[in-house]
C-alpha positions as CSV (number, residue, x, y, z in Angstrom):
1,M,-23.3,62.2,-2.7
2,T,-20.7,59.8,-1.7
3,R,-22.3,58.5,1.4
4,R,-25.6,57.8,-0.8
5,I,-23.6,56.1,-3.4
6,T,-22.0,53.9,-0.9
7,R,-25.3,53.2,0.9
8,T,-27.0,52.4,-2.4
9,L,-23.9,49.9,-3.4
10,G,-24.1,48.4,0.1
11,Q,-28.2,47.8,-0.5
12,V,-27.7,46.3,-4.0
13,A,-25.1,44.0,-2.6
14,A,-27.3,43.0,0.4
15,F,-30.2,42.2,-2.1
16,L,-27.9,40.2,-4.4
17,I,-26.7,38.2,-1.5
18,L,-30.3,37.7,-0.3
19,V,-31.4,36.5,-3.9
20,F,-28.5,34.1,-4.2
21,F,-29.3,32.5,-0.9
22,L,-32.9,32.2,-1.6
23,V,-32.2,30.5,-4.8
24,F,-29.6,28.2,-3.3
25,L,-31.9,27.3,-0.5
26,A,-34.9,26.6,-3.5
27,D,-32.6,24.6,-5.4
28,Y,-31.5,22.8,-2.5
29,Q,-34.9,21.7,-1.8
30,Y,-36.6,21.7,-5.2
31,K,-33.7,21.7,-7.8
32,V,-35.1,24.7,-9.6
33,L,-31.7,25.7,-11.3
34,P,-30.7,24.3,-14.8
35,T,-28.6,20.9,-14.4
36,S,-25.5,22.6,-15.9
37,I,-25.7,25.1,-12.9
38,H,-27.0,22.7,-10.2
39,S,-24.2,20.4,-11.0
40,A,-21.5,23.0,-10.6
41,L,-22.9,23.9,-6.9
42,P,-20.6,22.8,-4.0
43,S,-23.3,20.4,-2.4
44,H,-23.6,18.6,-5.6
45,H,-22.4,14.9,-5.7
46,A,-20.0,14.4,-8.9
47,G,-20.9,11.0,-10.1
48,S,-23.6,8.8,-8.9
49,V,-26.2,8.0,-6.2
50,I,-27.2,4.5,-5.1
51,T,-30.9,4.0,-5.5
52,D,-31.3,0.3,-4.4
53,I,-29.1,-2.7,-3.2
54,T,-29.8,-6.4,-3.4
55,V,-28.0,-9.7,-3.1
56,T,-28.6,-12.6,-5.7
57,F,-28.0,-16.2,-5.2
58,C,-27.4,-18.6,-7.9
59,S,-26.6,-22.3,-8.3
60,T,-25.0,-24.4,-11.2
61,T,-27.6,-26.9,-10.5
62,N,-30.5,-24.6,-11.2
63,P,-30.7,-23.5,-14.5
64,F,-33.4,-20.8,-13.6
65,S,-31.3,-18.9,-11.0
66,S,-29.2,-16.2,-12.4
67,C,-26.2,-14.5,-11.1
68,R,-26.2,-11.2,-12.8
69,L,-29.7,-9.1,-12.8
70,D,-30.5,-6.7,-15.8
71,P,-27.0,-4.8,-16.6
72,E,-29.2,-1.8,-17.9
73,K,-30.6,-1.2,-14.2
74,W,-28.3,-3.2,-11.9
75,H,-24.3,-2.8,-11.4
76,R,-22.9,-6.0,-10.0
77,I,-20.0,-5.9,-7.5
78,E,-17.6,-8.5,-8.9
79,K,-17.0,-10.3,-5.8
80,D,-18.4,-13.5,-5.3
81,L,-19.6,-13.3,-1.5
82,Y,-18.4,-17.0,-1.1
83,L,-15.1,-16.0,-2.6
84,R,-15.4,-19.2,-5.1
85,S,-15.4,-21.5,-2.2
86,G,-19.0,-22.9,-3.1
87,W,-18.8,-25.9,-5.3
88,I,-22.3,-25.1,-6.9
89,K,-23.6,-21.9,-5.5
90,S,-22.4,-18.2,-5.6
91,A,-23.9,-15.1,-4.2
92,W,-23.2,-11.4,-5.8
93,L,-24.1,-7.9,-4.5
94,H,-25.9,-5.7,-7.0
95,V,-26.7,-1.7,-6.8
96,K,-28.9,0.5,-8.8
97,R,-27.2,3.7,-9.2
98,K,-28.1,6.8,-11.1
99,K,-26.5,10.3,-11.8
100,E,-28.4,12.6,-9.9
101,E,-29.5,14.7,-12.9
102,E,-31.2,11.4,-14.1
103,L,-33.3,11.0,-11.2
104,T,-37.0,10.9,-11.8
105,A,-40.0,11.6,-9.5
106,D,-40.3,7.8,-8.6
107,D,-36.4,7.3,-7.9
108,M,-35.5,6.8,-4.0
109,V,-32.3,7.4,-2.9
110,V,-30.6,5.2,-0.5
111,V,-29.5,7.2,2.8
112,G,-29.0,4.4,5.2
113,V,-27.9,0.6,5.4
114,R,-27.8,-1.7,8.2
115,V,-27.0,-5.5,8.3
116,G,-28.9,-7.7,10.8
117,R,-32.0,-9.9,11.5
118,L,-34.1,-7.3,13.0
119,D,-35.7,-4.2,11.6
120,P,-33.7,-1.2,12.6
121,G,-37.1,0.6,12.7
122,V,-37.9,-1.6,15.5
123,G,-34.7,-2.6,17.2
124,E,-32.6,0.6,16.9
125,S,-32.9,3.8,18.9
126,G,-34.2,7.0,17.2
127,Q,-35.4,4.8,13.8
128,H,-39.0,4.2,14.9
129,N,-40.5,6.7,12.5
130,E,-38.5,5.3,9.5
131,R,-39.5,2.7,7.1
132,W,-36.6,0.2,6.5
133,E,-36.9,-2.2,3.6
134,S,-35.6,-5.8,3.7
135,R,-33.2,-7.2,1.3
136,P,-31.5,-10.6,0.9
137,G,-28.4,-11.4,3.1
138,G,-29.8,-9.5,6.3
139,I,-29.5,-6.0,4.4
140,W,-32.0,-3.3,5.2
141,V,-32.0,-0.2,3.3
142,L,-33.6,3.2,4.2
143,R,-34.5,5.2,1.0
144,S,-35.6,8.8,0.7
145,S,-37.8,10.5,-2.1
146,K,-36.8,13.8,-0.8
147,R,-35.3,15.8,-3.6
148,H,-32.6,17.3,-1.7
149,D,-31.4,14.0,0.1
150,S,-29.3,13.3,-3.1
151,D,-27.3,16.0,-2.5
152,S,-26.8,15.6,1.0
153,D,-24.0,13.7,3.2
154,K,-26.7,11.1,3.7
155,A,-26.9,9.8,0.3
156,I,-24.9,6.6,0.0
157,T,-22.9,7.2,-3.3
158,A,-20.9,3.8,-3.5
159,V,-21.1,0.3,-2.2
160,D,-18.3,-2.3,-1.9
161,V,-17.6,-5.6,-0.1
162,L,-14.6,-6.5,2.1
163,F,-13.7,-9.8,3.7
164,G,-12.7,-11.3,7.1
165,A,-13.1,-10.5,10.8
166,D,-10.3,-8.3,10.8
167,A,-11.3,-6.2,7.5
168,V,-10.8,-2.5,7.7
169,D,-11.8,0.4,5.3
170,P,-9.2,3.4,5.5
171,R,-10.8,5.4,2.9
172,P,-12.3,8.6,3.6
173,N,-16.1,8.8,4.0
174,W,-16.5,4.8,3.9
175,K,-18.1,3.1,6.7
176,L,-17.7,-0.7,7.2
177,A,-20.7,-2.5,8.5
178,Q,-19.5,-4.5,11.9
179,T,-22.1,-7.2,11.2
180,P,-21.3,-9.5,8.3
181,L,-23.7,-10.2,5.5
182,L,-26.0,-13.1,6.7
183,L,-25.2,-15.6,3.7
184,N,-25.2,-19.2,5.9
185,V,-21.8,-19.9,5.2
186,G,-19.4,-22.2,6.9
187,R,-16.4,-21.3,9.1
188,E,-14.1,-22.2,6.4
189,V,-15.4,-19.2,4.4
190,Q,-14.4,-15.7,5.2
191,I,-17.2,-13.3,6.2
192,A,-18.4,-10.6,3.7
193,R,-18.9,-7.3,5.0
194,L,-20.5,-4.3,3.4
195,S,-19.0,-1.0,3.0
196,T,-20.7,2.1,2.0
197,R,-19.6,5.6,1.1
198,H,-21.8,8.5,2.3
199,G,-21.7,11.8,0.3
200,R,-19.1,13.0,-2.3
201,P,-15.6,11.5,-2.6
202,K,-13.4,13.4,-0.2
203,L,-10.4,14.6,-2.3
204,D,-7.4,15.8,-0.7
205,S,-6.2,18.8,-2.4
206,K,-2.9,18.9,-0.7
207,E,-0.3,16.9,-2.6
208,T,1.6,14.4,-0.2
209,V,5.3,15.6,-0.5
210,P,7.9,14.0,1.6
211,R,10.3,16.4,3.3
212,V,13.4,16.4,5.5
213,R,12.7,17.6,9.0
214,K,14.0,20.7,10.6
215,D,17.0,18.7,12.0
216,G,18.2,17.6,8.5
217,K,17.2,13.9,9.0
218,F,14.8,11.8,7.0
219,K,13.8,8.2,8.4
220,I,12.6,5.4,6.3
221,L,11.0,2.2,7.5
222,Q,11.3,-0.5,5.2
223,V,8.6,-3.1,5.6
224,S,9.1,-6.5,3.7
225,D,7.2,-9.7,3.1
226,A,4.3,-9.0,5.5
227,H,2.3,-11.9,3.5
228,L,-1.1,-10.7,4.7
229,S,-4.2,-12.6,4.0
230,T,-8.0,-12.2,3.3
231,G,-9.0,-12.9,7.1
232,T,-6.7,-13.2,10.0
233,G,-4.7,-15.9,8.5
234,A,-2.5,-18.5,10.3
235,C,0.8,-18.2,11.8
236,R,3.8,-20.0,10.2
237,D,6.9,-20.7,12.2
238,A,6.0,-18.3,15.1
239,I,7.8,-18.4,18.3
240,G,6.9,-16.7,21.6
241,P,8.9,-14.4,23.7
242,N,11.0,-17.5,25.5
243,G,11.7,-19.0,22.1
244,E,9.2,-21.5,22.4
245,A,6.7,-22.5,19.5
246,S,3.8,-20.4,19.2
247,T,0.6,-22.4,18.4
248,N,-2.7,-20.7,18.6
249,C,-1.5,-17.7,16.5
250,E,-3.5,-15.4,14.1
251,A,-0.9,-14.2,11.5
252,D,-2.2,-10.8,10.4
253,P,-3.1,-9.2,13.7
254,R,0.0,-10.2,15.2
255,T,1.8,-8.8,12.1
256,L,0.1,-5.5,12.1
257,E,0.4,-5.2,15.7
258,F,4.3,-5.3,15.4
259,I,4.3,-3.1,12.5
260,E,2.2,-0.4,14.5
261,S,4.5,-0.7,17.5
262,V,7.5,0.1,15.2
263,L,5.6,3.0,13.5
264,D,4.8,4.5,16.9
265,D,8.3,4.1,18.2
266,E,10.6,5.1,15.3
267,R,7.8,7.7,13.8
268,P,9.2,7.3,10.2
269,D,8.6,10.1,7.6
270,L,8.1,7.7,4.7
271,V,7.4,3.7,4.6
272,V,8.8,1.5,1.8
273,L,6.7,-1.5,1.2
274,S,9.1,-3.6,-0.7
275,G,7.2,-6.7,-1.8
276,D,4.8,-9.5,-0.9
277,Q,2.7,-7.5,1.1
278,V,-0.1,-9.9,0.1
279,E,-0.1,-13.6,0.3
280,G,-1.7,-14.2,-2.9
281,P,-3.0,-17.8,-2.5
282,A,-4.3,-17.0,1.0
283,A,-5.9,-13.5,-0.2
284,P,-8.8,-14.3,-2.5
285,D,-9.6,-10.9,-2.2
286,A,-6.6,-8.8,-2.4
287,Q,-8.3,-5.6,-1.6
288,S,-8.9,-6.6,1.9
289,A,-5.3,-7.3,2.6
290,I,-4.2,-4.2,0.7
291,F,-6.4,-1.9,3.1
292,K,-5.0,-3.9,6.1
293,F,-1.6,-2.7,5.5
294,A,-2.3,0.7,4.5
295,A,-4.6,1.6,7.3
296,P,-2.1,2.0,9.8
297,L,0.1,4.3,7.5
298,I,-3.3,6.4,6.7
299,E,-4.1,6.7,10.4
300,R,-0.7,8.2,11.3
301,S,-0.4,10.3,8.1
302,I,2.6,8.8,7.0
303,P,3.6,8.7,3.5
304,Y,4.2,5.3,1.7
305,A,5.5,3.7,-1.5
306,A,4.9,0.1,-2.9
307,I,6.5,-2.4,-5.0
308,F,5.5,-5.9,-5.5
309,G,7.0,-9.1,-4.6
310,N,6.5,-12.8,-6.4
311,H,3.6,-13.6,-4.1
312,D,1.4,-10.6,-4.3
313,D,-0.4,-11.5,-7.4
314,E,0.0,-15.2,-7.0
315,G,-3.0,-17.4,-7.3
316,S,-6.0,-18.0,-9.6
317,L,-8.2,-15.4,-7.5
318,S,-5.6,-12.8,-7.1
319,L,-5.8,-9.5,-8.6
320,S,-3.1,-8.6,-11.1
321,R,-0.3,-6.2,-10.4
322,A,-1.8,-3.4,-12.5
323,A,-5.4,-3.8,-10.6
324,Q,-3.6,-3.7,-7.2
325,M,-1.4,-0.5,-8.0
326,S,-4.4,1.1,-9.3
327,L,-6.0,0.5,-6.1
328,I,-3.1,1.6,-4.0
329,Q,-2.7,4.8,-6.1
330,T,-6.3,6.0,-4.8
331,L,-5.4,5.7,-1.0
332,P,-4.6,8.7,1.2
333,F,-0.6,9.3,1.4
334,S,0.3,6.8,-1.4
335,L,3.1,7.8,-3.4
336,S,3.2,4.6,-5.4
337,H,2.8,4.6,-9.1
338,P,2.7,2.0,-11.8
339,G,5.5,3.6,-13.8
340,P,5.8,4.0,-17.5
341,E,3.9,1.5,-19.8
342,Q,6.6,0.8,-22.0
343,V,9.0,-0.3,-19.2
344,D,8.7,-4.1,-18.1
345,G,7.0,-4.5,-15.0
346,V,4.5,-2.4,-12.8
347,G,5.6,-0.2,-10.1
348,N,9.1,1.2,-11.6
349,H,8.7,4.6,-10.0
350,Y,11.1,7.2,-8.0
351,V,10.2,9.3,-4.9
352,E,11.7,12.7,-4.5
353,V,12.3,13.8,-1.0
354,L,12.4,17.4,-0.7
355,A,15.0,19.4,1.5
356,H,13.3,21.2,4.4
357,A,10.6,23.8,3.6
358,P,10.6,26.2,1.9
359,S,13.4,24.7,-0.3
360,Q,12.0,22.9,-3.6
361,H,15.5,21.1,-4.2
362,S,15.5,17.2,-3.8
363,A,17.8,16.0,-1.0
364,L,17.2,12.4,-1.6
365,T,15.8,10.3,-4.4
366,L,14.4,6.6,-4.1
367,Y,14.3,4.5,-6.8
368,L,11.7,1.6,-6.6
369,L,11.7,-1.2,-9.3
370,D,9.6,-4.4,-10.0
371,T,11.6,-7.6,-9.8
372,H,8.9,-9.7,-11.4
373,G,8.2,-13.4,-10.2
374,L,9.0,-16.8,-11.3
375,T,11.8,-17.0,-14.1
376,P,10.5,-17.0,-17.7
377,D,13.1,-19.4,-18.7
378,E,13.1,-22.2,-16.4
379,K,15.1,-24.5,-18.6
380,N,18.1,-22.2,-18.8
381,Y,17.9,-19.9,-15.7
382,K,16.0,-21.6,-13.0
383,G,14.4,-20.0,-9.7
384,Y,13.2,-16.3,-10.4
385,D,12.9,-13.6,-12.9
386,W,15.3,-10.6,-13.4
387,V,15.3,-6.9,-13.7
388,K,15.0,-6.3,-17.5
389,Q,16.8,-4.1,-19.6
390,S,13.9,-1.8,-20.3
391,Q,13.9,-1.1,-16.6
392,I,17.7,-0.5,-16.5
393,D,17.7,1.8,-19.4
394,W,14.6,3.7,-17.6
395,F,16.5,3.9,-14.4
396,R,19.9,5.2,-16.2
397,S,17.9,7.7,-18.2
398,T,15.9,8.9,-15.1
399,S,19.0,9.1,-12.9
400,Q,21.1,11.0,-15.5
401,G,17.9,13.5,-16.2
402,L,17.8,14.3,-12.5
403,K,21.4,15.1,-11.9
404,K,21.2,18.7,-13.2
405,A,18.5,19.5,-10.7
406,H,20.1,17.5,-7.9
407,S,23.3,19.5,-8.4
408,K,21.4,22.7,-7.4
409,Y,20.9,21.2,-3.8
410,S,23.2,22.9,-1.2
411,H,24.1,19.8,0.6
412,I,25.2,16.1,-0.6
413,H,22.2,14.7,-2.6
414,L,21.9,11.0,-2.2
415,D,20.1,8.2,-4.0
416,M,19.0,4.7,-2.8
417,A,16.9,2.0,-4.6
418,F,14.6,-0.7,-3.4
419,I,13.7,-4.1,-4.9
420,H,11.9,-7.2,-3.7
421,I,14.1,-10.2,-5.1
422,P,17.8,-9.8,-4.3
423,L,20.4,-9.1,-7.1
424,P,22.7,-12.0,-8.0
425,E,25.6,-10.0,-6.4
426,Y,23.9,-10.7,-2.9
427,A,25.0,-14.2,-3.3
428,E,28.8,-13.4,-4.1
429,R,31.4,-15.2,-1.7
430,G,34.0,-12.7,-0.4
431,L,31.4,-9.9,0.4
432,I,32.2,-7.5,3.2
433,M,29.2,-8.3,5.8
434,A,27.8,-6.2,8.6
435,G,24.8,-5.8,10.6
436,G,22.9,-9.2,10.3
437,E,23.3,-12.9,9.4
438,W,23.1,-14.9,6.2
439,K,21.0,-17.9,7.3
440,E,19.3,-19.2,4.2
441,G,20.2,-19.4,0.5
442,V,20.2,-16.5,-1.6
443,T,17.3,-17.0,-4.0
444,A,18.3,-14.3,-6.6
445,P,18.0,-14.7,-10.4
446,G,20.0,-17.3,-12.2
447,Y,20.5,-14.7,-15.1
448,N,22.4,-11.7,-14.2
449,S,21.1,-8.6,-15.9
450,H,23.7,-6.4,-14.2
451,F,21.5,-3.8,-12.8
452,Y,23.8,-3.9,-9.8
453,D,26.5,-2.2,-12.2
454,A,24.1,0.4,-13.4
455,L,23.3,1.3,-9.7
456,A,27.1,1.7,-9.1
457,E,27.6,3.6,-12.2
458,E,24.9,6.1,-11.4
459,G,26.1,6.7,-7.5
460,V,23.4,4.9,-5.6
461,V,24.5,4.3,-2.1
462,A,22.5,1.4,-1.2
463,V,19.9,-0.9,-2.3
464,G,17.2,-2.7,0.0
465,C,15.4,-6.0,-0.8
466,G,13.1,-8.8,1.0
467,H,12.1,-12.0,-0.6
468,D,14.6,-14.3,1.5
469,H,12.8,-14.2,5.0
470,V,15.4,-14.8,7.3
471,N,18.4,-13.1,5.8
472,D,19.0,-9.9,7.3
473,Y,22.6,-8.6,6.4
474,C,24.1,-5.9,4.8
475,A,26.9,-6.5,2.5
476,L,29.4,-4.7,0.4
477,R,31.4,-5.8,-2.6
478,P,35.1,-5.5,-2.2
479,H,36.6,-2.9,-4.6
480,P,38.2,-3.9,-6.9
481,P,36.5,-7.3,-6.9
482,S,39.3,-9.9,-6.6
483,P,39.6,-12.1,-9.6
484,N,40.1,-15.2,-7.3
485,L,36.8,-14.4,-5.7
486,A,34.4,-17.6,-6.4
487,R,30.7,-16.7,-7.4
488,S,28.4,-18.8,-6.0
489,P,25.2,-20.0,-8.0
490,A,22.3,-17.8,-7.2
491,G,20.1,-19.5,-4.5
492,S,22.7,-22.2,-3.4
493,L,24.3,-20.5,-0.6
494,S,23.7,-20.9,3.1
495,S,27.0,-19.0,4.5
496,A,30.0,-17.0,3.3
497,T,33.4,-16.7,3.8
498,L,34.0,-13.3,4.5
499,S,37.2,-11.2,3.2
500,Q,38.5,-7.6,3.2
501,E,41.8,-8.2,1.7
502,S,40.8,-7.0,-1.7
503,A,39.2,-3.7,-0.3
504,V,41.5,-0.8,-1.3
505,P,41.8,1.8,1.7
506,S,42.0,5.7,1.3
507,Q,42.2,8.5,3.4
508,H,40.2,8.7,6.3
509,G,39.9,4.9,6.5
510,R,37.1,4.8,3.8
511,K,37.2,2.2,1.0
512,K,37.7,3.9,-2.5
513,G,34.8,3.3,-5.0
514,L,32.8,1.1,-2.8
515,G,29.0,0.4,-3.3
516,P,26.2,0.3,-3.5
517,W,25.5,-1.5,-0.1
518,M,23.2,-4.4,-0.4
519,C,20.7,-4.9,2.6
520,Y,18.1,-7.2,3.4
521,A,15.0,-6.1,5.3
522,G,14.2,-9.5,6.8
523,A,10.4,-10.6,6.8
524,S,7.8,-8.8,9.0
525,G,5.0,-11.2,8.4
526,F,3.6,-14.2,10.3
527,G,1.8,-15.5,7.1
528,G,5.2,-16.3,5.4
529,Y,7.8,-18.9,6.5
530,G,10.3,-18.2,9.4
531,G,11.9,-21.2,11.1
532,Y,16.0,-21.8,10.6
533,G,16.5,-22.2,14.3
534,G,14.0,-19.7,15.7
535,Y,13.7,-16.3,13.6
536,H,12.0,-13.1,15.0
537,R,10.1,-11.0,12.4
538,R,11.9,-7.8,11.9
539,V,12.1,-4.6,9.7
540,R,14.6,-2.3,8.6
541,V,15.2,1.4,9.5
542,W,17.0,3.8,7.3
543,E,18.0,7.2,8.7
544,V,19.4,9.7,6.5
545,D,21.1,13.0,8.0
546,T,21.3,15.2,5.0
547,N,23.5,17.6,7.1
548,A,26.4,15.2,7.0
549,G,25.7,13.1,4.0
550,R,25.5,10.0,6.5
551,V,23.0,7.0,6.2
552,V,22.5,5.0,9.2
553,T,20.7,1.7,9.2
554,W,19.3,-0.8,11.9
555,K,16.4,-3.3,12.4
556,R,13.7,-3.6,14.9
557,L,12.6,-7.1,16.1
558,E,9.1,-8.5,17.1
559,C,10.9,-10.3,19.9
560,C,11.1,-10.5,23.6
561,G,10.8,-8.0,26.1
562,E,13.2,-5.1,25.9
563,E,14.9,-6.4,22.8
564,T,11.7,-5.4,20.7
565,E,12.5,-1.8,21.8
566,K,16.2,-1.8,21.0
567,K,17.9,-0.9,17.6
568,I,19.6,-4.2,16.3
569,D,22.7,-4.3,14.3
570,E,23.2,-0.4,13.8
571,I,25.7,0.5,11.4
572,V,26.9,3.6,9.4
573,I,26.9,2.7,5.6
574,V,27.3,6.2,4.2
575,E,29.7,9.0,5.6
576,G,30.1,12.5,3.9
577,G,28.1,11.3,0.7
578,S,30.3,8.3,0.1
579,V,29.7,4.5,1.0
580,V,32.0,3.5,3.8
581,A,32.8,-0.2,4.9
582,P,32.8,-1.2,8.4
583,S,35.8,-0.6,10.5
């Protein structure tokens, strides 16, 4: 009896599996299931599919030309293909898109896109039996009326435009055309390249969580002032391996080659992009520049967090900070966040670095804050903006709110901070300095909102900044600060007289109550200024040893032979969880 029941259940299960398979196959071919059921199937594309693509050209001298097709049928990609460089003409990419359940029997789905002068059906192997349709700009589209093609990975579900011969698209499932759109533009205009996504968006269900390695260490690479452009860009103040001026030099390829070499050598666990990733005036398409700095990190599966500098959103054609952050957030391995809406600026957020698995306790907290751009009050406080009170309040409340959870960590929990524009304290005379040079004036805000004091009171051990390209020192305020220390106006210093007389020694050679350390990263990008007697681009590395409560920092240079592979100005700035001054 038991055998008969088992056999019957097995037959029923096999029958149900067969029925499910046949229904699934029939729906795949002919969509026989109701929309509500079909849309829930794994093969269904959530969103829209592209049914056609075209380019429109318009001119201010021709009143009959239209820059925008019927918005009921066409969606315009809001990027002028001439990047606003044409005096009287512009060109715009348009796409038709529909939700899959809205497709009619007359609709055709785009399953292939090529760019070129020749019909792919004639000049491309394996395409002789396909009917490619010509569109303006050298675009060829292959469309299918097969019902199941809208559900396959053949279907094109999104279209975008990037600019420049060095453009990349690091987004999953996106493919960037190697041949630029044929627009008959001059050399001064960056080439426009079509990028298409096939199939459904690839969503990474695994959350990116930075963790301390098995050896108890965690390495951060701080990259500041890359100043990337739309296109390859032109080098500024570049020097060769022997110190000679480097003329015929493309900025972005050289910048990215340097950064990639450091990524491969240092193998950081996290990258902090501390502002001016984008050279706003030279990046009329900021998206293309953003993708260039993100691509090496995504390729290497390295988590990264970004804040903005004063140049990222500079220029009439630049994307706003909010738009750039929204874009960066969508990219793989990004930990960046816009921060609370009620707090001034964009990008005020923190990153928790967890202890080695399986622990869920934070070992290290990184605070990243927006330092804005130019001063809002040039009459009274010249130069640059400052960290606002709402940001300081957010930082304090966040830090204090996390302390209880951090106290459960069995080792010494550490806090660090990153900003772009240096704090006024970077410009004080009498600082204890180590690990670098003070070559140019500190262009800190003219108004001191005392964010440094908040950092010190909350126990932050180090703050890293960028902005002043050729400064790369680390500095420590003496404790207690001498009343005789002259405080220089922000932005007016070119050197400092160092003194450690007012530092109060304590046991084991440490300085009591020191901190936080203030360190410059130095500039990494050739699209920004250098100079000052020959400056090699550089980045800063921070290594945290959670077992010892130690922080060590050094720099890596784009330099000359073996110097490129060396750790430059390596110093210990935290020992046993406490800030220490150089011996």
